[in-house]
Backbone bond lengths (Angstrom), bond angles and torsions (degrees), N, CA, C in turn:
res aa  C-N    CA-C-N  psi(-1)  N-CA   C-N-CA  omega(-1)  CA-C   N-CA-C  phi
1 M - - - 1.462 - - 1.529 110.07 -
2 R 1.320 114.79 151.13 1.460 119.05 -179.66 1.521 110.50 -108.52
3 L 1.321 115.49 150.33 1.453 121.65 174.67 1.546 107.93 -74.16
4 L 1.344 115.40 125.62 1.455 120.60 -173.32 1.524 113.78 -115.02
5 D 1.336 117.71 -25.42 1.470 119.56 -172.31 1.525 109.17 -159.07
6 E 1.318 116.19 141.50 1.466 121.89 172.70 1.533 108.07 -130.23
7 S 1.315 116.18 142.80 1.465 119.54 -176.33 1.537 109.73 -161.20
8 T 1.328 113.73 172.10 1.472 122.24 176.11 1.516 109.13 -123.60
9 V 1.327 118.09 137.26 1.463 121.49 178.75 1.531 109.09 -65.57
10 Q 1.341 115.37 125.00 1.456 122.58 -175.16 1.525 111.53 -99.08
11 P 1.366 117.89 157.86 1.473 120.28 178.88 1.525 112.78 -54.84
12 G 1.336 118.33 -39.57 1.438 121.66 -178.37 1.508 115.40 -71.08
13 E 1.341 117.21 -1.74 1.460 122.29 178.80 1.529 112.46 -103.74
14 I 1.313 117.45 -1.17 1.470 122.52 -178.06 1.533 108.95 -90.40
15 D 1.343 115.42 128.66 1.467 118.92 -177.75 1.535 111.43 -97.33
16 G 1.331 115.36 -169.88 1.457 120.73 -175.52 1.503 115.64 -65.27
17 L 1.336 118.02 -14.07 1.476 120.85 177.32 1.517 111.90 -94.94
18 G 1.341 116.41 4.89 1.470 119.58 172.31 1.528 114.06 83.01
19 H 1.325 116.99 17.40 1.487 118.01 177.74 1.526 109.55 -140.35
20 L 1.333 114.89 174.68 1.459 121.20 -179.21 1.513 109.75 -58.10
21 N 1.353 116.14 123.66 1.476 120.42 179.86 1.514 110.31 -68.22
22 V 1.351 115.82 147.98 1.463 121.35 -173.11 1.538 112.60 -56.09
23 R 1.341 117.70 -34.71 1.452 119.36 -176.32 1.536 112.11 -61.56
24 F 1.347 117.76 -27.46 1.449 119.86 -174.89 1.541 113.69 -85.09
25 Y 1.332 116.41 -14.78 1.460 118.27 166.33 1.539 107.82 -67.26
26 L 1.330 115.14 -46.94 1.479 119.89 -179.64 1.523 110.54 -62.42
27 T 1.317 117.86 -40.61 1.445 120.80 178.08 1.517 112.19 -54.01
28 R 1.333 116.31 -42.32 1.463 121.07 179.97 1.532 111.19 -69.28
29 A 1.320 116.47 -40.34 1.463 119.44 178.13 1.521 110.80 -62.85
30 L 1.329 117.49 -40.98 1.451 121.14 -178.55 1.515 112.21 -71.13
31 R 1.329 117.35 -33.14 1.473 119.88 174.52 1.521 109.58 -60.88
32 G 1.330 115.10 -46.08 1.463 118.86 178.93 1.513 112.35 -65.58
33 H 1.350 115.41 -33.19 1.459 117.98 -178.32 1.513 112.44 -64.01
34 E 1.321 117.36 -31.44 1.456 119.21 178.67 1.544 109.92 -61.73
35 L 1.315 118.04 -33.60 1.465 120.08 176.92 1.524 111.11 -68.68
36 L 1.343 116.79 -36.87 1.471 118.77 175.80 1.507 110.99 -64.50
37 M 1.330 116.76 -41.67 1.471 120.01 179.47 1.533 110.62 -64.43
38 A 1.336 116.06 -40.38 1.475 120.15 179.30 1.512 110.02 -61.46
39 S 1.330 117.46 -36.06 1.470 120.09 -179.80 1.511 112.25 -65.63
40 L 1.351 116.99 -19.29 1.460 121.77 177.06 1.533 112.30 -95.84
41 G 1.327 115.47 3.28 1.469 119.50 -177.29 1.508 112.92 79.99
42 L 1.345 117.34 20.91 1.469 121.38 -178.36 1.523 110.61 -124.04
43 D 1.317 116.92 48.94 1.451 120.86 176.05 1.527 109.92 -67.59
44 R 1.301 116.99 169.72 1.458 122.24 -175.19 1.535 112.25 -57.20
45 K 1.344 117.44 -42.07 1.464 120.46 -178.96 1.517 111.27 -65.52
46 T 1.336 116.23 -41.22 1.456 120.27 179.05 1.506 111.22 -64.85
47 R 1.307 117.17 -39.99 1.462 121.27 179.13 1.535 109.47 -62.77
48 A 1.317 115.67 -45.08 1.459 119.57 -177.98 1.523 110.83 -63.56
49 T 1.332 117.06 -40.64 1.466 121.56 179.46 1.531 110.78 -63.48
50 A 1.338 116.54 -34.83 1.452 121.51 179.61 1.508 112.98 -84.61
51 G 1.338 118.19 0.21 1.445 121.46 -179.36 1.504 112.57 70.61
52 A 1.334 116.21 33.84 1.463 121.78 -176.28 1.516 109.76 -122.29
53 V 1.322 115.19 155.90 1.452 122.19 177.22 1.500 108.94 -133.75
54 L 1.327 116.56 145.61 1.472 121.48 179.25 1.518 107.45 -95.40
55 N 1.334 116.47 117.28 1.455 121.61 -176.53 1.505 110.17 -111.82
56 R 1.337 115.83 128.86 1.460 121.63 178.07 1.533 108.58 -86.83
57 V 1.343 115.76 108.58 1.463 119.63 -171.33 1.529 113.41 -100.62
58 D 1.334 118.16 -18.50 1.471 120.35 -178.82 1.522 107.64 -152.08
59 T 1.333 116.18 118.31 1.460 120.94 -174.78 1.521 109.40 -128.32
60 Y 1.338 116.11 114.77 1.473 120.50 176.09 1.534 107.26 -112.29
61 C 1.321 115.44 135.35 1.483 120.82 177.20 1.519 109.81 -134.89
62 R 1.322 113.65 138.63 1.464 120.30 171.63 1.524 107.41 -119.68
63 Y 1.346 116.33 123.14 1.465 120.93 -179.29 1.517 108.17 -94.41
64 H 1.331 115.92 132.54 1.462 121.04 -174.00 1.525 112.74 -108.90
65 R 1.319 117.60 -45.61 1.473 121.26 -178.63 1.512 109.89 -143.26
66 E 1.332 116.91 134.56 1.453 119.69 178.69 1.522 110.25 -68.68
67 Q 1.327 115.40 150.17 1.463 121.44 -179.65 1.514 108.66 -120.87
68 R 1.322 115.51 135.02 1.467 121.46 -175.41 1.528 110.89 -106.21
69 L 1.306 115.38 176.64 1.460 122.95 -177.53 1.554 109.57 -55.31
70 G 1.338 114.99 133.26 1.450 121.33 175.77 1.515 115.95 86.55
71 A 1.327 116.93 -4.97 1.478 119.74 -179.39 1.524 109.94 -64.06
72 R 1.345 115.30 139.79 1.453 121.61 175.85 1.516 109.01 -91.26
73 L 1.336 115.04 126.11 1.466 119.90 -175.08 1.517 110.47 -120.50
74 Q 1.340 114.90 145.21 1.448 122.55 173.96 1.522 108.75 -123.34
75 S 1.333 116.11 139.94 1.469 121.56 179.96 1.525 108.92 -116.02
76 Y 1.357 114.96 125.74 1.449 122.21 178.12 1.527 109.22 -115.96
77 G 1.326 116.70 157.32 1.452 117.68 179.18 1.506 113.93 -164.11
78 G 1.332 114.67 166.32 1.457 121.91 177.27 1.516 109.47 -171.75
79 W 1.338 116.55 174.15 1.467 121.88 -178.13 1.516 111.18 -89.61
80 L 1.338 116.20 137.21 1.458 122.12 176.64 1.525 111.76 -96.03
81 K 1.325 116.62 -44.61 1.456 120.60 -178.75 1.536 109.68 -164.43
82 T 1.303 115.41 167.30 1.468 122.36 175.98 1.505 109.58 -132.32
83 S 1.326 115.78 162.02 1.477 122.33 170.21 1.523 106.95 -137.77
84 A 1.319 116.67 -174.54 1.451 120.44 -178.89 1.519 112.87 -61.65
85 D 1.362 116.49 -28.70 1.458 119.07 -176.90 1.536 114.14 -137.37
86 S 1.312 117.84 20.80 1.476 119.41 178.76 1.536 111.86 -152.62
87 L 1.315 114.67 159.04 1.465 123.78 176.00 1.518 108.24 -127.62
88 T 1.319 116.99 133.96 1.457 120.72 177.33 1.518 108.85 -114.12
89 A 1.342 115.63 126.66 1.460 121.45 -175.56 1.523 110.69 -114.73
90 Y 1.326 115.67 155.78 1.454 122.71 169.65 1.511 108.17 -113.14
91 H 1.330 115.44 131.09 1.481 120.11 176.43 1.535 108.27 -129.23
92 E 1.313 114.15 143.28 1.468 120.65 -178.71 1.515 108.92 -133.71
93 I 1.331 115.92 127.62 1.456 122.33 176.53 1.536 107.89 -102.01
94 R 1.319 117.12 127.71 1.462 121.32 -179.99 1.513 109.71 -120.62
95 G 1.344 115.16 145.85 1.458 121.66 176.51 1.509 109.33 -142.51
96 G 1.341 116.11 131.03 1.470 119.32 -179.49 1.511 113.27 60.99
97 G 1.331 117.09 29.55 1.459 121.60 179.39 1.519 114.93 78.74
98 E 1.366 117.01 4.54 1.454 121.48 -179.53 1.521 109.78 -119.53
99 T 1.340 116.16 156.12 1.437 119.86 178.91 1.518 110.65 -74.00
100 A 1.334 116.63 127.38 1.453 122.25 -179.62 1.532 111.38 -99.37
101 A 1.318 116.75 -40.38 1.478 120.95 -178.67 1.522 108.19 -158.85
102 T 1.343 115.95 148.70 1.447 121.59 176.39 1.529 109.66 -130.20
103 F 1.335 115.77 145.78 1.464 121.48 -176.35 1.530 111.13 -130.61
104 V 1.315 115.44 144.05 1.470 123.71 165.79 1.522 104.61 -122.74
105 I 1.332 117.35 115.21 1.447 121.69 -171.47 1.543 109.81 -130.18
106 E 1.357 114.67 124.76 1.460 119.60 175.60 1.525 108.79 -99.65
107 F 1.320 115.86 130.93 1.463 122.79 -179.48 1.533 107.57 -118.14
108 A 1.342 115.94 143.73 1.444 121.62 173.69 1.519 109.08 -120.91
109 L 1.324 116.05 141.48 1.464 120.90 173.78 1.528 106.32 -88.79
110 E 1.332 116.61 125.07 1.449 121.06 -173.88 1.517 111.23 -129.42
111 D 1.332 115.44 154.84 1.440 121.46 175.47 1.519 109.71 -64.92
112 L 1.326 116.74 132.54 1.457 121.44 -174.15 1.531 112.13 -64.06
113 E 1.346 117.21 -36.53 1.446 120.85 -175.03 1.534 112.89 -82.84
114 T 1.329 117.83 -32.25 1.462 120.59 -172.29 1.534 113.82 -117.38
115 H 1.316 117.13 -18.17 1.469 124.79 -175.99 1.561 111.54 63.49
116 R 1.334 115.62 26.48 1.448 118.83 167.70 1.520 108.52 -79.63
117 R 1.335 115.94 144.45 1.453 119.29 -178.89 1.536 112.69 -67.04
118 L 1.326 114.77 144.98 1.455 122.46 178.39 1.523 108.98 -112.20
119 P 1.338 117.25 144.18 1.469 118.83 176.80 1.521 111.10 -69.28
120 L 1.317 116.33 146.56 1.449 121.03 174.83 1.530 109.75 -79.71
121 A 1.310 116.95 138.23 1.449 120.24 177.29 1.535 109.66 -63.71
122 P 1.348 117.97 142.39 1.476 120.34 -178.96 1.530 112.70 -53.41
123 G 1.324 116.17 -39.38 1.457 119.67 179.63 1.519 113.83 -62.80
124 V 1.346 114.82 -36.57 1.467 120.31 177.96 1.523 109.86 -63.77
125 R 1.336 116.11 -46.65 1.474 119.92 179.78 1.509 111.46 -62.51
126 R 1.343 116.36 -44.09 1.458 118.88 -177.92 1.523 110.83 -62.58
127 K 1.325 117.01 -40.50 1.473 121.41 179.70 1.518 110.00 -63.10
128 A 1.337 117.93 -47.43 1.459 120.96 179.69 1.518 111.03 -63.44
129 E 1.342 116.86 -41.49 1.470 120.15 -176.03 1.518 112.09 -71.59
130 S 1.318 117.08 -18.98 1.477 119.82 175.64 1.528 112.31 -78.22
131 E 1.317 116.34 -8.04 1.474 120.68 -175.73 1.529 111.78 -125.17
132 L 1.331 118.42 24.64 1.463 120.51 -174.04 1.519 111.41 -65.29
133 V 1.329 115.70 145.23 1.462 123.26 174.94 1.533 108.29 -115.61
134 V 1.310 116.70 165.13 1.472 122.57 179.12 1.523 108.45 -103.56
135 L 1.341 116.43 136.21 1.452 120.86 177.49 1.528 108.97 -67.36
136 P 1.347 118.61 120.17 1.470 119.57 -179.25 1.522 111.93 -64.94
137 D 1.331 115.93 154.98 1.468 120.27 179.14 1.524 111.81 -56.60
138 Y 1.365 116.83 -39.49 1.458 118.84 -176.15 1.516 112.56 -72.67
139 A 1.320 118.55 -9.68 1.450 121.58 179.15 1.533 111.64 -100.12
140 Q 1.330 117.41 -3.12 1.453 120.83 177.91 1.521 110.50 -66.72
141 P 1.339 118.53 148.46 1.463 120.14 177.71 1.521 111.13 -57.81
142 R 1.334 115.35 140.21 1.467 121.97 179.01 1.529 111.47 -99.84
143 S 1.320 115.97 -48.42 1.470 120.21 -177.32 1.517 112.14 -116.32
144 L 1.323 116.60 -29.91 1.460 120.90 179.60 1.532 110.27 -88.10
145 S 1.313 114.65 169.72 1.455 121.52 175.93 1.518 108.97 -120.38
146 L 1.340 116.67 148.35 1.452 120.30 174.82 1.519 112.02 -94.00
147 A 1.322 116.82 8.57 1.467 120.46 176.36 1.547 109.50 -69.53
148 P 1.327 117.89 156.12 1.470 120.12 179.76 1.518 110.48 -57.35
149 P 1.337 117.65 131.36 1.481 120.94 179.08 1.518 110.97 -79.80
150 R 1.343 115.59 167.90 1.451 120.66 176.56 1.541 110.01 -72.26
151 L 1.322 115.49 126.57 1.459 121.20 179.47 1.517 112.05 -117.03
152 D 1.354 115.32 11.49 1.464 119.75 -171.76 1.526 114.26 -101.54
153 L 1.337 117.79 -3.46 1.468 119.55 -177.67 1.508 112.52 -76.40
154 E 1.339 115.59 145.62 1.447 121.80 174.29 1.535 109.35 -108.38
155 M 1.321 116.53 166.74 1.474 120.33 -175.71 1.522 111.92 -58.25
156 G 1.331 116.33 -37.42 1.459 119.43 -178.36 1.492 113.00 -60.28
157 A 1.337 117.80 -37.79 1.458 121.95 -179.85 1.522 111.25 -66.60
158 I 1.328 116.11 -35.07 1.470 120.22 -179.58 1.517 110.92 -74.49
159 R 1.325 116.87 -34.13 1.464 121.57 -177.20 1.534 112.35 -83.70
160 Q 1.303 118.39 -9.48 1.459 121.95 -172.99 1.539 110.66 -53.17
161 G 1.320 115.12 126.00 1.458 119.79 178.18 1.519 114.77 82.46
162 A 1.348 117.07 -2.11 1.464 119.66 -177.82 1.532 109.85 -89.17
163 S 1.325 114.84 149.98 1.457 119.87 175.54 1.525 108.53 -144.88
164 P 1.346 117.96 145.79 1.470 120.25 -177.05 1.522 111.38 -60.95
165 G 1.322 114.13 147.88 1.467 120.32 172.73 1.514 115.21 88.96
166 D 1.327 119.26 -0.81 1.447 119.57 -179.91 1.530 112.37 -108.40
167 G 1.353 115.91 11.20 1.456 120.17 179.77 1.516 111.39 80.68
168 S 1.317 117.39 13.57 1.462 120.42 -174.96 1.517 111.63 -85.98
169 V 1.346 115.39 -165.27 1.448 121.16 -175.89 1.524 112.34 -55.06
170 L 1.321 117.52 -43.67 1.463 120.72 -174.74 1.517 111.91 -59.56
171 D 1.316 117.65 -30.85 1.459 120.73 -178.81 1.530 111.70 -80.85
172 R 1.313 117.66 -11.34 1.458 120.58 -175.09 1.528 113.37 -109.40
173 E 1.332 117.10 -3.55 1.457 119.34 -177.69 1.529 110.10 -67.73
174 I 1.319 114.38 142.50 1.462 121.51 176.73 1.507 108.60 -128.48
175 E 1.330 117.68 134.03 1.459 121.58 174.25 1.521 109.98 -111.26
176 F 1.312 117.24 139.97 1.448 121.13 176.63 1.520 110.15 -149.32
177 V 1.318 116.34 155.44 1.467 122.14 -175.02 1.525 107.74 -109.84
178 I 1.340 116.22 139.88 1.460 121.38 175.14 1.525 108.69 -71.08
179 D 1.313 114.83 116.31 1.476 122.10 -173.70 1.540 110.78 -82.30
180 P 1.347 117.43 145.91 1.479 119.39 178.46 1.525 113.43 -56.02
181 S 1.331 117.54 -32.54 1.464 120.24 -178.78 1.526 112.58 -66.68
182 E 1.339 116.62 -14.99 1.459 121.68 -179.85 1.532 113.01 -95.80
183 C 1.342 116.78 -0.32 1.448 120.76 -169.84 1.519 112.61 -113.53
184 D 1.360 115.25 159.95 1.451 121.13 178.81 1.526 110.74 -88.63
185 A 1.319 116.48 -172.79 1.470 121.37 -176.24 1.507 113.01 -66.29
186 F 1.340 116.86 -19.81 1.461 120.97 -179.46 1.529 111.96 -99.73
187 G 1.333 116.38 6.83 1.444 120.47 173.50 1.499 115.51 87.08
188 F 1.342 119.69 3.67 1.450 122.08 176.91 1.541 110.46 -88.26
189 L 1.333 116.35 151.85 1.454 119.76 172.78 1.525 107.29 -52.86
190 R 1.325 116.19 127.00 1.445 122.71 -168.19 1.549 112.14 -67.52
191 E 1.329 114.29 150.48 1.465 121.16 174.87 1.539 109.31 -52.61
192 G 1.314 116.66 127.70 1.459 121.20 -179.56 1.502 114.95 97.11
193 E 1.367 117.53 -20.39 1.447 121.43 176.01 1.537 109.49 -79.17
194 D 1.327 116.29 147.97 1.457 120.05 -174.05 1.531 109.45 -125.40
195 M 1.348 115.60 129.70 1.468 120.63 178.89 1.531 111.71 -58.86
196 K 1.318 117.24 -35.36 1.454 120.54 -172.34 1.518 112.67 -62.85
197 F 1.357 116.94 -21.65 1.453 119.80 -179.88 1.522 112.37 -99.62
198 G 1.334 116.52 5.10 1.460 119.70 -177.73 1.519 113.57 -63.55
199 A 1.338 116.44 -29.39 1.443 120.22 -179.12 1.533 111.92 -98.26
200 Q 1.346 117.23 11.04 1.466 120.82 -175.19 1.512 111.57 -121.28
201 R 1.314 116.36 41.13 1.449 119.23 177.01 1.513 110.00 -75.54
202 G 1.314 115.41 147.65 1.449 119.56 179.59 1.513 110.29 132.88
203 P 1.360 118.06 178.06 1.472 121.10 -179.26 1.523 111.03 -61.48
204 V 1.332 115.38 144.83 1.458 121.26 -177.39 1.519 111.53 -59.00
205 E 1.328 117.68 -38.64 1.459 119.99 -176.57 1.523 112.42 -63.90
206 A 1.311 116.42 -16.65 1.478 120.05 177.56 1.539 111.24 -92.17
207 L 1.319 117.22 -4.56 1.466 121.31 -176.53 1.531 109.25 -86.43
208 G 1.322 113.11 -179.79 1.444 119.23 -176.32 1.516 108.65 86.44
209 P 1.325 117.00 168.17 1.457 120.95 -179.57 1.518 111.49 -60.45
210 A 1.326 116.08 146.23 1.462 120.67 177.59 1.519 110.45 -61.51
211 K 1.321 115.09 138.46 1.465 119.69 177.66 1.525 108.52 -77.61
212 Q 1.354 115.63 139.76 1.448 121.61 -179.20 1.517 109.00 -129.70
213 L 1.335 115.92 178.58 1.470 121.09 177.52 1.526 109.38 -114.77
214 T 1.336 115.22 138.83 1.453 119.06 172.76 1.513 108.74 -70.80
215 D 1.333 116.77 172.86 1.463 120.14 -177.62 1.530 112.17 -66.36
216 D 1.352 116.64 -17.70 1.474 118.90 175.46 1.530 112.52 -107.12
217 G 1.352 117.10 18.10 1.449 121.15 168.78 1.522 117.29 90.83
218 R 1.343 119.68 9.18 1.462 121.41 176.69 1.512 110.91 -87.09
219 R 1.330 115.37 146.61 1.473 118.87 179.11 1.521 110.04 -77.98
220 F 1.347 115.42 133.12 1.452 118.72 173.69 1.517 110.08 -140.41
221 G 1.318 115.79 162.53 1.462 122.49 176.29 1.508 108.98 -142.69
222 W 1.341 115.34 -171.89 1.455 120.64 -178.78 1.528 107.58 -117.33
223 V 1.315 116.90 125.19 1.461 120.46 178.39 1.527 109.48 -111.06
224 S 1.337 115.14 138.50 1.457 120.87 -178.07 1.532 110.81 -72.29
225 M 1.318 115.51 134.72 1.456 122.26 173.86 1.520 110.69 -107.35
226 E 1.331 116.55 -40.55 1.458 122.97 177.58 1.522 108.66 -145.24
227 T 1.327 115.94 143.90 1.454 120.67 174.82 1.531 108.95 -139.32
228 R 1.317 115.27 151.77 1.459 120.74 171.22 1.506 108.63 -144.56
229 S 1.318 116.61 133.66 1.458 122.57 178.69 1.519 109.24 -126.70
230 V 1.345 116.64 123.27 1.462 122.32 -179.14 1.532 107.93 -119.64
231 E 1.336 115.54 126.29 1.458 119.22 179.15 1.513 109.72 -93.31
232 A 1.356 115.46 134.13 1.470 120.37 178.92 1.523 110.28 -100.70
233 A 1.337 117.75 -38.52 1.467 121.73 -179.42 1.528 108.35 -157.43
234 R 1.307 117.56 129.84 1.460 123.48 -177.71 1.515 110.70 -68.02
235 P 1.335 120.27 124.84 1.468 121.68 178.01 1.522 112.09 -76.38
236 R 1.344 114.75 166.28 1.468 122.10 -178.72 1.519 110.47 -121.69
237 V 1.300 115.02 167.92 1.449 121.21 -179.25 1.524 110.83 -56.58
238 G 1.325 115.71 134.85 1.452 121.80 179.51 1.517 115.09 83.56
239 D 1.334 118.14 -8.83 1.454 120.41 179.67 1.532 109.82 -64.13
240 L 1.318 114.80 136.99 1.483 121.09 176.43 1.524 107.49 -94.06
241 L 1.344 115.48 120.70 1.458 121.17 -179.75 1.513 110.44 -110.43
242 R 1.322 117.17 144.19 1.451 121.82 176.44 1.526 109.18 -120.87
243 S 1.316 116.58 124.82 1.443 123.31 178.41 1.532 109.29 -98.16
244 M 1.354 116.21 125.03 1.471 121.04 -174.70 1.542 108.24 -124.71
245 P 1.340 118.18 105.21 1.460 119.96 -177.77 1.517 113.03 -94.79
246 V 1.327 116.26 140.69 1.463 123.88 177.54 1.509 108.42 -135.67
247 E 1.327 116.30 143.03 1.457 120.10 172.95 1.529 107.49 -87.12
248 I 1.319 117.13 118.49 1.464 120.29 178.81 1.522 111.68 -107.00
249 G 1.321 116.75 2.00 1.467 121.43 175.92 1.523 110.98 -157.95
250 L 1.319 117.97 127.82 1.467 123.53 176.06 1.509 108.71 -124.50
251 H 1.329 116.78 125.16 1.454 122.23 -178.52 1.533 110.13 -126.54
252 R 1.302 116.66 -174.03 1.463 119.65 -174.56 1.539 112.34 -65.11
253 K 1.329 116.66 -44.20 1.474 120.25 -178.84 1.530 112.41 -117.77
254 A 1.305 117.54 -11.95 1.470 120.41 -172.58 1.513 111.49 -130.67
255 R 1.332 114.59 164.58 1.457 121.11 175.83 1.537 108.69 -140.98
256 H 1.312 114.91 153.73 1.473 121.64 179.25 1.526 106.58 -114.24
257 N 1.305 115.44 112.67 1.470 122.65 179.64 1.526 109.35 -103.89
258 R 1.326 115.87 132.63 1.469 120.00 172.11 1.524 108.25 -117.75
259 R 1.336 115.02 133.31 1.458 120.98 -177.50 1.532 107.96 -119.53
260 W 1.325 116.27 117.00 1.438 121.03 172.26 1.520 108.32 -89.45
261 I 1.347 116.69 135.30 1.450 121.43 176.95 1.525 107.64 -116.42
262 F 1.330 116.16 111.63 1.452 122.88 -178.69 1.511 110.21 -100.65
263 N 1.325 115.70 136.84 1.446 121.85 173.68 1.530 108.67 -90.33
264 L 1.331 116.76 100.29 1.454 120.70 -175.45 1.520 111.53 -68.98
265 T 1.321 117.12 -29.45 1.448 120.60 -179.84 1.532 110.85 -69.66
266 A 1.316 116.62 -45.49 1.460 121.64 -178.44 1.523 112.60 -86.14
267 G 1.320 116.44 -13.21 1.450 120.68 179.47 1.512 114.63 69.49
268 R 1.346 116.22 39.58 1.468 119.05 -178.36 1.533 109.52 -153.56
269 L 1.328 114.78 166.51 1.458 121.45 177.26 1.520 109.18 -71.43
270 A 1.320 117.43 132.54 1.460 122.15 176.69 1.513 112.50 -94.74
271 G 1.354 116.70 -35.25 1.464 118.41 -178.86 1.514 111.94 179.96
272 I 1.329 114.83 171.39 1.453 122.69 179.43 1.529 108.13 -132.25
273 E 1.320 116.22 138.00 1.457 120.96 177.16 1.529 109.22 -126.48
274 D 1.318 116.07 133.15 1.460 122.08 174.76 1.512 108.47 -113.63
275 N 1.338 115.75 142.21 1.457 121.28 -178.62 1.514 109.09 -144.95
276 V 1.326 116.84 116.69 1.458 121.44 173.41 1.517 107.39 -98.73
277 V 1.326 116.88 116.29 1.467 121.66 -173.92 1.522 110.89 -121.62
278 L 1.324 114.55 152.59 1.451 123.11 -175.74 1.517 109.08 -114.01
279 A 1.335 117.73 136.61 1.460 121.46 173.21 1.531 108.06 -67.97
280 F 1.336 116.93 129.54 1.467 120.74 -166.37 1.523 110.17 -134.48
281 D 1.341 116.62 119.65 1.460 122.16 175.62 1.517 108.66 -72.12
282 I 1.353 117.97 115.33 1.454 121.25 -172.13 1.522 113.10 -66.82
283 E 1.336 117.76 -39.94 1.464 119.81 -179.19 1.533 111.43 -75.69
284 A 1.319 116.79 -44.16 1.473 120.42 -177.32 1.510 110.99 -78.94
285 R 1.331 118.91 -15.91 1.468 124.39 -178.27 1.534 111.27 55.26
286 R 1.342 115.20 51.08 1.457 118.42 -179.50 1.525 108.50 -148.90
287 A 1.353 114.54 160.82 1.454 120.22 177.94 1.505 110.72 -72.93
288 I 1.347 117.10 147.26 1.443 122.72 176.86 1.510 109.67 -135.36
289 E 1.339 117.50 166.04 1.449 119.70 173.35 1.518 109.45 -69.05
290 I 1.333 116.04 146.81 1.461 119.77 178.21 1.535 108.20 -62.78
291 P 1.342 117.04 122.81 1.476 119.62 -179.69 1.536 111.02 -58.08
292 A 1.317 115.84 148.31 1.451 121.03 -176.07 1.527 112.59 -57.80
293 S 1.354 116.75 -41.33 1.463 119.52 -178.63 1.529 111.15 -66.49
294 A 1.337 117.63 -37.45 1.457 121.59 177.22 1.529 110.27 -69.09
295 R 1.301 117.02 -39.72 1.460 120.68 179.66 1.537 111.11 -62.84
296 E 1.329 115.99 -37.38 1.464 120.35 179.64 1.527 110.78 -62.18
297 Q 1.344 115.86 -42.41 1.462 120.15 178.74 1.529 110.70 -65.66
298 L 1.321 116.11 -41.78 1.469 120.52 -178.43 1.523 111.59 -66.19
299 Q 1.313 115.19 -33.72 1.461 120.05 -178.25 1.540 112.04 -61.28
300 A 1.337 116.40 -27.92 1.463 120.75 -179.11 1.530 111.85 -65.74
301 R 1.310 117.63 -22.84 1.472 120.64 179.15 1.538 110.13 -122.77
302 H 1.305 117.41 26.93 1.456 121.84 177.26 1.534 109.27 -89.94
303 L 1.340 114.64 107.97 1.460 120.89 -177.30 1.523 108.89 -127.84
304 P 1.323 117.56 75.31 1.479 120.65 -176.08 1.520 113.14 -62.61
305 E 1.331 117.29 -19.56 1.472 119.26 179.13 1.510 112.97 -68.71
306 L 1.340 116.90 -13.82 1.476 120.91 178.58 1.528 112.48 -89.04
307 A 1.307 117.17 -0.02 1.474 120.34 -178.90 1.529 110.94 -63.77
């Protein structure tokens, strides 16, 4: 793997749990990825000239160690595999000589005006395949799977049995509109913009999971251990999206949340996000068992059959 990016964690990147927010690990990986693309002759300017856009269609991340203000980070990367119309890359963020986060990201080259996939030139594939790296054991999925997720569910199936006021799916739904400032000249969500952050506008310090109290009064929150985001269809300007979260796994210290994002304007699924999070004592900076009161609320929207 090659060194692609070096940076320092800035104050504006620290969230409400006092550490680097998850979006800024991805920011660093994507900065490095542009250098990988340039090495294949597919830098941003070349893509624009060819009327193509690089779309991130499947993003898996495993978080290893939290990073605090001022930490020096290095981003490494390389190619894992290619197909006729996609490239899959491995990216690793390191801090203090230790692994902070690892990514497996599939990118597709798409037509700028229609977002239909474009074939990769044979020379591009040969170049990438001459530089393949192996996914390290420590970067392999621990709780999630990289198999294709279910894309056939409709909103009614997710809401089945839910009722307002019991902490279930209906109480957790969020709607948001794709803003013009997030879109390209053809009205699609712009290259590099992420649907998962569409409902998280605001100051970074207010981001991250809401802080709660344990049953004995200690502050705790939820820290991400693994995430996966799969795009089904790129949204457009003005599209109304609805985010519907369900717990598909509850464990002693962790939970597996799956969030379906439906495009209500287009009448189809836009994407799926998986997040395995750990109950985290904010003062002690350690994992704890999920408090009984929190578990009771989570149980109201625990639907493992939707996994």
